[in-house]
N, C-alpha and C positions, 0 to 999 in steps of 0.2 A: 493527595493524592489519590484520592478516585475521582477527579476531576482530569490527570495524569492515565490515569485506568482505561476511564472511557474513552477519550480521545487516543489510543492507544490500540483500541478495538474499531474501530471504525474509522477516523481518519488516514491510515497509508491504504487497507482498501477503495474506500474513496476516491482516493491521488490516484489511485493504479486504473478503476475506470475513465478519469477523466481523459487522462491522458491518454487512453487506449481511445477514448470517443475525440479529443485534438489530433492524435500522429495516425491515425486507425492502426495500429499496431500493437498490440497488447504487449512481443516481448518488449519495445521500446516504454512503452508507458508504464512495465513493471522497473526496466533500469532507471526510468528517472523518479519513478517513487522511490526507487532504492539507493536513489545517491540526495533524497533529501531528507532521508529517515537517517543516511549514514553523519548527515552534514546534522546533523539534528543531536543526532549521540556523542560525535567528535566533539559540537560545544557544548555539549552536558548538559542538557535537556533531560537527556533519562537517565534519572537516579539512579534505578535498579536493572539489573538481567532480568526481571520479572516481566518490567515492560517492554525491553528489549524484545523478550520472546511475544510475549507479544504481540507486537509490533509483525515481525515475522509470520506471525498464524495469521494474521491481517491482511498480509500481502499475499500468502499463498491463496486464498480465500478469494480478494482482488481479484486476483488472478485469474481463479476458475473461471470467478464470474465473467471476466472480461473475457477469456478463449469463449466459454457459452456464448456469450451478446455475440463476438465476431460471428458463431456459426448457424445463427438466425438472423444474420443480414445478409448471407451467402445465398439462403433458401429463395 
C-alpha cells in the first residue's frame, strides 16, 4: 500500500511533464496522463478512493509545473 501511495504521488505528475515535453502542449499531456490513470483505475489497480484522490492532486501539480515550464520556454 505504501508503494502505491508513493507512486500515486509522483507518477502522474511525471507523466504529465513527459507527455508535455513530447507533444509540446500541456493540455494534450494532461489528457494522455488522465487516459492512462483512468485505464489503471478501470483495470482495478487503484484499490481505494484515497489513491485516486492523490492521483488527481498529482495530475494538477504536474499540469501547473508543465504550464510554467512552457512559459519559460517561450521567453
